[in-house]
C-alpha positions as CSV (number, residue, x, y, z in Angstrom):
1,M,34.4,2.6,-13.4
2,I,34.0,6.1,-11.8
3,R,34.2,6.0,-8.0
4,L,32.5,8.3,-5.5
5,H,35.6,10.3,-4.7
6,E,36.1,11.1,-8.4
7,I,32.6,12.5,-8.6
8,L,33.0,14.6,-5.6
9,K,36.3,16.0,-7.0
10,R,34.7,16.8,-10.4
11,D,31.8,18.6,-8.7
12,G,34.2,20.8,-6.7
13,V,33.4,19.4,-3.3
14,N,36.1,20.7,-0.8
15,S,38.4,18.2,0.9
16,E,36.7,18.7,4.3
17,L,33.2,17.8,3.0
18,K,34.7,14.8,1.0
19,Q,36.2,13.6,4.1
20,V,33.0,13.7,6.1
21,I,31.0,12.0,3.3
22,S,33.7,9.3,3.1
23,H,33.4,8.6,6.9
24,V,29.6,8.3,6.6
25,M,30.2,5.8,3.9
26,I,32.6,3.8,6.0
27,A,29.9,3.4,8.7
28,C,27.2,2.6,6.0
29,K,29.4,-0.2,4.6
30,E,29.7,-1.8,8.0
31,I,25.9,-1.5,8.6
32,S,25.4,-3.2,5.1
33,H,27.8,-5.9,6.1
34,K,25.9,-6.5,9.4
35,L,22.5,-6.5,7.6
36,G,23.8,-9.0,5.3
37,Q,24.7,-11.4,8.0
38,G,21.3,-11.0,9.6
39,D,20.7,-13.5,12.4
40,L,24.3,-14.7,12.2
41,A,25.5,-11.4,13.6
42,G,22.9,-11.5,16.4
43,I,21.5,-8.2,15.5
44,L,17.8,-8.9,14.7
45,G,15.1,-8.2,17.0
46,S,14.2,-5.4,19.5
47,S,16.3,-3.9,22.2
48,V,14.9,-3.2,25.6
49,T,15.2,0.6,25.1
50,E,13.1,3.4,23.5
51,N,14.4,6.3,21.5
52,V,13.6,9.9,22.3
53,Q,10.4,9.7,20.3
54,G,9.2,6.7,22.6
55,E,9.7,4.1,19.9
56,T,11.1,0.8,20.7
57,Q,14.5,0.6,19.2
58,K,15.6,-2.4,17.1
59,L,18.9,-3.8,18.0
60,L,20.4,-2.8,14.6
61,D,19.1,0.7,15.2
62,V,21.4,0.9,18.3
63,V,24.3,-0.7,16.4
64,S,24.0,1.6,13.4
65,N,23.6,4.7,15.6
66,D,26.7,3.8,17.6
67,L,28.8,3.0,14.4
68,L,27.9,6.5,12.8
69,K,28.4,8.3,16.1
70,K,31.8,6.7,16.9
71,I,33.2,7.4,13.3
72,L,31.8,10.9,12.9
73,T,32.8,12.2,16.3
74,E,36.3,11.2,15.7
75,D,36.4,13.1,12.3
76,N,38.2,16.4,12.8
77,C,36.0,18.1,10.2
78,V,32.8,17.3,12.3
79,K,31.9,19.8,14.9
80,G,28.9,17.6,16.1
81,I,26.3,15.2,15.2
82,A,22.5,14.8,15.7
83,S,20.8,11.5,15.4
84,E,17.0,10.4,15.5
85,E,18.1,7.8,18.1
86,E,19.9,10.3,20.4
87,D,18.1,12.4,23.1
88,Y,20.6,15.2,22.5
89,T,23.2,16.4,20.0
90,V,26.7,15.2,20.5
91,A,29.9,17.2,20.3
92,G,32.7,16.3,17.9
93,T,35.8,18.2,17.1
94,E,35.6,21.9,18.4
95,S,37.1,23.3,15.3
96,G,35.2,21.1,13.0
97,R,33.4,22.8,9.9
98,Y,30.4,20.5,9.5
99,L,27.4,19.2,11.4
100,V,26.0,15.8,10.4
101,L,22.4,14.7,11.1
102,F,21.1,11.2,10.4
103,D,18.5,8.5,10.8
104,P,20.8,5.6,11.3
105,L,18.3,3.0,10.2
106,D,15.1,4.2,8.5
107,G,12.3,1.6,8.2
108,S,13.8,-0.6,10.9
109,S,10.4,-2.2,11.6
110,N,11.2,-4.1,8.2
111,I,14.5,-5.6,9.4
112,D,13.0,-8.8,11.0
113,V,11.1,-9.6,7.8
114,N,14.0,-9.0,5.6
115,L,12.7,-5.9,3.6
116,S,14.6,-2.8,2.5
117,V,15.9,-0.3,5.1
118,G,18.4,2.6,4.9
119,T,20.6,5.2,6.4
120,I,19.5,8.9,5.8
121,F,22.0,11.8,6.3
122,S,22.1,15.5,6.1
123,I,25.1,17.8,6.3
124,L,25.1,21.4,7.3
125,E,27.9,23.9,7.8
126,A,28.5,25.0,11.4
127,P,28.1,28.6,12.3
128,T,31.3,30.3,12.8
129,D,30.9,31.3,16.4
130,S,32.0,30.0,19.7
131,R,29.2,27.5,20.3
132,Q,30.0,23.9,21.0
133,G,29.1,21.0,18.8
134,D,26.5,19.8,21.4
135,D,24.7,23.1,21.4
136,Q,21.3,22.3,19.7
137,G,20.9,26.0,18.5
138,I,23.6,25.5,15.8
139,Y,21.7,22.7,14.2
140,L,18.4,24.7,13.8
141,Q,18.9,25.8,10.2
142,N,16.4,25.4,7.4
143,G,16.9,22.7,4.7
144,R,18.1,25.3,2.2
145,K,21.3,25.5,4.2
146,Q,22.1,21.8,3.6
147,V,25.5,21.4,1.7
148,A,24.9,17.7,1.1
149,A,22.2,15.1,1.6
150,G,21.8,11.4,0.8
151,Y,20.8,7.9,1.8
152,V,22.1,4.4,1.5
153,L,19.5,1.9,0.5
154,Y,20.2,-1.7,1.9
155,G,18.3,-4.0,-0.5
156,P,19.5,-6.6,-2.9
157,S,22.5,-4.3,-3.5
158,A,23.7,-1.4,-1.3
159,L,22.9,1.9,-3.2
160,L,24.1,5.4,-2.3
161,V,21.8,8.3,-3.5
162,L,23.7,11.6,-3.1
163,T,23.4,15.3,-3.8
164,T,25.8,18.0,-3.1
165,G,23.6,20.5,-4.8
166,K,24.6,19.7,-8.4
167,G,22.0,17.0,-9.2
168,V,21.5,13.5,-8.0
169,N,23.6,10.6,-8.7
170,F,23.3,6.7,-7.9
171,F,26.3,4.8,-6.7
172,T,26.4,1.0,-6.1
173,L,28.6,-0.6,-3.4
174,D,31.1,-2.9,-5.3
175,R,31.9,-5.3,-2.6
176,H,35.0,-6.6,-4.5
177,I,36.8,-3.3,-4.1
178,G,34.8,-2.0,-1.1
179,E,33.8,1.3,-2.8
180,F,30.8,3.0,-4.0
181,V,30.8,3.3,-7.8
182,L,28.7,5.7,-10.0
183,T,25.9,3.6,-11.8
184,R,23.5,6.4,-12.6
185,E,24.1,10.1,-13.2
186,Q,21.8,13.3,-12.9
187,V,18.7,11.3,-12.1
188,K,15.3,13.1,-12.9
189,I,11.9,12.3,-11.5
190,P,9.1,12.2,-14.1
191,T,6.9,15.0,-13.7
192,D,3.6,13.2,-13.9
193,T,2.7,9.8,-12.3
194,N,-0.2,7.4,-11.7
195,E,1.4,5.8,-8.5
196,F,0.8,7.0,-4.9
197,A,2.2,5.7,-1.6
198,I,0.2,6.4,1.8
199,N,-0.6,4.4,4.8
200,M,-4.3,3.9,4.2
201,S,-5.0,2.6,7.7
202,N,-4.8,6.2,8.9
203,Q,-7.3,7.5,6.5
204,R,-10.0,8.1,9.2
205,F,-7.6,10.6,10.9
206,W,-6.7,12.7,7.8
207,E,-8.1,16.1,7.1
208,D,-10.8,16.4,4.6
209,G,-8.6,17.7,1.7
210,M,-6.3,14.6,2.0
211,K,-9.3,12.3,2.2
212,N,-10.8,13.9,-0.9
213,Y,-7.6,13.6,-2.8
214,I,-7.1,9.9,-2.2
215,N,-10.7,9.2,-2.9
216,D,-10.4,10.8,-6.3
217,C,-7.2,8.8,-6.9
218,L,-9.2,5.6,-6.1
219,A,-12.1,6.8,-8.3
220,G,-9.8,5.9,-11.5
221,E,-10.6,7.0,-14.9
222,T,-14.2,7.8,-14.3
223,G,-13.3,10.1,-11.4
224,P,-12.4,13.8,-11.2
225,L,-8.6,12.9,-11.8
226,A,-9.5,10.7,-15.0
227,K,-6.6,8.4,-14.4
228,R,-6.1,4.9,-13.0
229,Y,-3.7,5.1,-10.1
230,N,-1.7,2.2,-8.5
231,M,-1.0,2.3,-4.7
232,R,2.3,1.3,-3.0
233,W,3.4,1.1,0.7
234,V,6.6,-0.3,2.1
235,A,6.8,1.4,5.4
236,S,10.4,2.6,4.7
237,M,10.8,6.3,3.5
238,V,14.1,5.2,1.9
239,A,12.5,2.6,-0.2
240,E,9.4,4.8,-1.0
241,V,11.7,7.7,-2.2
242,H,13.9,5.5,-4.1
243,R,11.1,4.1,-6.2
244,I,10.0,7.6,-6.9
245,L,13.5,8.7,-8.1
246,V,13.5,5.6,-10.3
247,R,10.0,5.7,-11.9
248,G,8.1,8.6,-10.4
249,G,5.3,8.7,-7.9
250,I,4.0,10.6,-4.9
251,F,4.8,9.7,-1.2
252,M,2.6,11.2,1.6
253,Y,2.7,10.9,5.3
254,P,0.3,13.9,6.0
255,W,-0.8,15.5,9.2
256,D,-3.5,13.6,11.0
257,N,-5.6,14.1,14.2
258,R,-4.3,11.1,16.3
259,E,-2.1,13.6,18.2
260,P,-3.2,17.0,17.0
261,N,-0.5,18.8,18.9
262,K,2.1,17.0,16.6
263,P,2.6,18.5,13.2
264,G,3.4,15.2,11.6
265,K,4.9,11.8,12.0
266,L,8.3,12.2,10.1
267,R,11.3,14.1,11.5
268,L,12.1,17.4,9.7
269,M,15.9,17.4,10.4
270,Y,16.6,13.6,9.8
271,E,14.1,12.7,7.2
272,G,12.1,15.7,5.7
273,N,15.1,18.0,4.9
274,P,17.6,15.5,3.3
275,M,14.9,13.7,1.4
276,S,13.5,17.1,0.2
277,M,17.0,18.2,-1.0
278,I,17.4,15.0,-3.0
279,V,13.9,15.2,-4.5
280,E,14.1,18.9,-5.5
281,Q,17.5,18.4,-7.0
282,A,16.0,15.6,-9.1
283,G,13.3,17.9,-10.4
284,G,10.5,16.8,-8.0
285,L,8.7,18.7,-5.3
286,S,8.7,18.2,-1.5
287,T,6.2,20.0,0.8
288,T,4.3,19.8,4.0
289,G,1.1,20.1,1.9
290,R,1.2,24.0,2.2
291,E,4.9,25.0,2.0
292,H,8.2,23.7,0.9
293,I,9.7,21.5,3.6
294,M,13.2,23.1,3.2
295,D,11.6,26.5,3.9
296,V,10.4,25.4,7.4
297,D,12.5,27.0,10.2
298,P,13.1,24.3,12.7
299,K,12.4,25.3,16.4
300,E,13.8,21.9,18.0
301,I,16.1,19.2,16.8
302,H,13.5,16.4,16.8
303,Q,10.8,18.4,15.2
304,R,8.3,16.6,13.1
305,C,6.5,17.6,9.8
306,P,4.0,16.4,7.4
307,V,5.5,15.2,4.2
308,I,4.1,15.2,0.6
309,L,6.8,14.7,-2.1
310,G,7.4,13.2,-5.5
311,S,6.5,14.0,-9.0
312,K,6.0,17.7,-9.3
313,N,2.6,17.9,-11.1
314,E,1.1,15.3,-8.8
315,V,2.4,17.1,-5.6
316,E,0.9,20.4,-6.8
317,K,-2.3,18.6,-7.4
318,A,-2.5,17.1,-3.9
319,M,-1.6,20.5,-2.5
320,G,-4.5,22.1,-4.3
321,Y,-6.9,19.8,-2.3
322,L,-5.4,20.8,0.9
323,K,-5.5,24.5,0.0
324,D,-9.2,24.1,-0.8
């Protein structure tokens, strides 16, 4: 039985970063516990508030956000935090070395129907200048600057998927000892796939290249791609990416013209960058359809982006349609 802290030590992770990851896990264990209680904990249903994106918050969105915020802002290694559920960044310890960005509960629309949800997090090193932890400018680093990224998937078991830049490992929460234990090491995404995930209800809003790619997927063996595809859609990015890590696939949330001024639906800093680091560390590819997501230089903390990620060859194939 190899525990999380042993893998971090083996991979040469410094003590401060280990502490930050450990504190993220403390919050995630508590979120997992509350999810397991469901209605017994009184945390199902929607709150009366909206987040900064104008989306109605689930009660557990608020609870999860508050847990992470409280634990991380009390960590002396955390200079500040940014959350999908917060209007503004929040200062931590002035001398802290790291910035933590997170989506406290991805896929929260699935909570009330008892489907998989998860916590996504990204860790950046704070600039060594005099700016405070609530200064949004210090967070605006592209995804290549991440020192760690991961997510915890709350399903039949609680699974941590983590990278510190030395590959991707799976850990399962052993509830008897209260720790995450290594269950799969150096995960690799198959380069080819016959499975795609996309919200087909938005098809009429896509650009022509995306419509053409999906139509060719649906054409099966007799179509231009000469392959029979299966389609999946869970409406939880954590669940979609986890399936790709386990058996391959391509996940797409492309640009559409419902709100042409918005570059995409998903958030670059809380979803796009951490998931891209995980996918690329596992040998996959993660793009906006035209460039690597981690190469995008953010202009604001809640910036959105299109996302096409997964099995390398299939992502390149989809990008070819958009390029044309």
